[in-house]
C-alpha positions, 0 to 999 in steps of 0.5 A: 426201465427194463428192470422195472418192467421185468419186476412187474412182468417177469419173463419166463426162464429160457436158455442164454441168448446167443443171437447178437441181433437180440442185443438191439432189443435187450441191452448187454448190461441187462443180458448179463444181469438177467438170471437164466435157468437150465430148464426149458418151459413148454408153451402152447399157443391157442388161436382165438380168431375163430371165436372172435370171428363168430362173435363179429358175425352177430349183430346182437350180443344175445344172438348165437350160432344156434339161433341163426337160420339154416343155410338156404332159408329166406331172411326175415321179412323187412318193411320199409317206406318213405313218409312226407308230412305237410300241413294239409296231408301226409304221404307214405311210399311203400314198395311191394314185392312181385309175386312168383309161381312155381313151374313144373321144372322146379323153377319160378316165374314172375306172375305179377310185377311189384309196384309202389303203394302211395297212401294219402292221409288228410290232416286232422289237426296240427301234426295229426293225420286221419289215416282212417280216411286214407286213399291209396294209389298203386304205381305200376312199373311204367308209371314209376318210369314216367314219374322218374322222368319228370323234369322241374316243369313237367307234369303227368297224370294217371287214371285207375279203375280198380274194377275195370273188366268187372261188373262194378266197372266205373264205380270207383275212379282214381286220378293222380295228378303230378304238377310242378309248383308255381315257384319251381321248388317241387311238385304237387301230388293231387289224388282225387277219388270218387267211390260211388259204392261208399259214397266218397268223393275226396281230393287230397293234395300235398306239395313235394319239395325238390329234395323230397322228390329227388329222394323218391326218384333215387329210391325208385331207381334202386327198387325197380329191378327188384319189383321186376324180379331181376334180382331173384334171377341174378341170384340164380346165375351160376357160371358152370350151369351157364356154360353147360346150358349154352354148349348143350343147346343149339344156337338161337337167333339171339346168339347169332345176333350178338355174334355178328 
């Protein structure tokens, strides 16, 4: 077997093997018959790990290190959502990021919390929906919390006036009711919109199964900290700056509270 392999893949010339431990790998008869030469060949080993690692870092085969964004650049914007299609209507659920404003110190502050945008579209036929007639409803952080806390037999409702505090207050009224289905298999989402400015009076409802409602609650649990901007704060925490700031500043009432 070894002679066959040696004829197919000849080993480089090397001095006679003197280590008796190698007799476990190369049989004595093979070592006796193995021709050796007196010249030594110099071999060089090139590590390919860095090239392999660079290739593994890119998801696309056409992507190269030069096409990557510079350090500190924001990643490309990604749009996500969750859609539910039923016979009478369709519902899409999209998260909207919070807004930040710069401060004189160079830091940023959340100026407007994020929200969840609900878009209701009535059915226009079999598996067809008229998105030109869609009605939208934005869930605030508190409203998201109310929806997440609903039990199988609980209900809630939210009222919105987009023009509240303006001259057109009361011209547009939106009411979202979430009620349990009679058989306990989920919830009804019913959005009623009265828009006197556009002469629109429409009500769109869609049943949400228990499994679909569970997916919504799970997604809301994940995204709420991001809607509050807490992830941006967490990404800026550095141990060295926290230690320096705490040692330099006088102890506040919060520090004394936790130190009791």
